C-alpha positions as CSV (number, residue, x, y, z in Angstrom):
1,M,-10.8,-12.0,-2.8
2,N,-9.1,-11.4,0.6
3,R,-7.7,-8.2,1.7
4,Q,-4.1,-9.2,0.9
5,Q,-5.1,-9.8,-2.7
6,T,-7.1,-6.6,-2.8
7,I,-3.9,-4.8,-1.5
8,E,-1.8,-6.4,-4.2
9,Q,-4.2,-5.5,-7.0
10,K,-4.4,-2.0,-5.9
11,L,-0.7,-1.3,-5.7
12,H,-0.2,-3.2,-8.9
13,Q,-2.6,-0.8,-10.6
14,A,-1.3,2.4,-8.8
15,L,2.4,1.9,-9.0
16,S,3.3,-0.8,-11.7
17,P,5.9,-2.2,-9.5
18,V,8.8,-4.3,-10.5
19,H,8.6,-6.1,-7.4
20,L,5.8,-6.4,-4.8
21,Q,5.3,-8.4,-1.7
22,V,2.4,-8.0,0.6
23,I,2.9,-9.9,3.7
24,N,0.0,-10.7,6.2
25,E,1.6,-10.3,9.5
26,T,-1.7,-10.5,11.6
27,H,-0.7,-13.9,12.9
28,M,2.3,-12.0,14.8
29,H,0.0,-9.7,16.9
30,N,-2.7,-10.2,19.6
31,V,-5.6,-10.1,17.3
32,A,-8.0,-12.7,16.0
33,A,-6.5,-14.7,13.2
34,D,-8.9,-13.7,10.7
35,A,-8.7,-9.9,11.6
36,E,-6.3,-9.3,8.3
37,S,-5.4,-6.0,10.1
38,H,-1.4,-6.1,10.0
39,Y,0.8,-6.1,6.8
40,Q,4.2,-5.4,5.5
41,V,4.5,-4.1,2.0
42,I,7.7,-4.2,-0.1
43,A,7.0,-2.1,-3.2
44,V,9.9,-1.4,-5.9
45,S,8.7,1.0,-8.5
46,A,10.4,3.6,-10.9
47,Q,7.5,6.0,-9.9
48,F,9.5,6.3,-6.7
49,S,12.4,7.8,-8.4
50,G,13.1,11.3,-7.1
51,K,10.7,11.2,-4.5
52,P,11.4,11.6,-0.6
53,L,10.2,8.7,1.7
54,L,7.1,10.6,2.8
55,Q,5.9,11.0,-0.7
56,R,6.4,7.3,-1.4
57,H,4.5,6.3,1.6
58,R,1.6,8.9,0.5
59,M,1.3,7.3,-2.8
60,V,0.8,3.8,-1.3
61,N,-1.6,5.2,1.3
62,A,-3.5,7.0,-1.4
63,A,-3.9,3.7,-3.5
64,L,-5.1,1.9,0.0
65,A,-7.3,4.6,1.3
66,E,-10.3,2.2,1.6
67,E,-8.4,-0.6,3.1
68,L,-6.9,1.8,5.5
69,A,-10.4,3.1,6.5
70,A,-11.8,-0.4,6.9
71,G,-9.7,-1.9,9.5
72,I,-5.9,-2.2,8.7
73,H,-4.2,-1.5,11.9
74,A,-0.5,-1.6,10.8
75,L,1.1,-1.2,7.7
76,A,4.8,-1.4,7.4
77,L,6.1,0.0,4.3
78,H,9.5,-0.4,2.5
79,T,9.4,1.6,-0.8
80,M,12.3,1.7,-3.2
81,T,13.3,2.4,-6.7
82,P,14.6,-0.4,-8.7
83,E,18.2,0.8,-8.3
84,E,17.8,1.0,-4.4
85,W,16.4,-2.7,-4.3
86,S,19.3,-3.7,-6.3
87,Q,21.8,-1.9,-3.9
88,K,20.0,-3.8,-1.0
89,N,20.4,-7.0,-2.9
90,G,16.7,-7.6,-2.9
91,H,16.2,-7.3,0.7
92,A,13.9,-5.5,3.1
93,P,14.2,-5.4,6.8
94,D,11.9,-7.8,8.9
95,S,9.1,-6.5,11.0
96,P,10.0,-6.1,14.8
97,P,8.2,-8.7,17.0
98,C,4.9,-7.6,18.4
99,L,5.1,-5.8,21.9
100,G,1.7,-7.0,22.8
101,G,-0.2,-3.5,22.6
102,G,-3.0,-3.5,25.0
103,A,-2.8,-7.1,25.7
104,K,-0.5,-6.8,28.6
């Protein structure tokens, strides 16, 4: 199982999401293609209801603690309730382009 599949599995178990997308964005950054180090997560879960953004992100980070400690460099999180997802017409913002980090 690759890292993306592991992230998906752990978030399904922790959040019971009605919608989940885990997008490997490693190819957009100045790292080895097999680094599996940059991800965008779009998680829509009723468990986020009534919780501020910081608490939602902490829930995701807790579920992915092992992965964060083992080489994930960037994790762009979009955490929404089903109602918020519906209001956004099922859309989350795209990640910004990589500015190159230390590659310049």
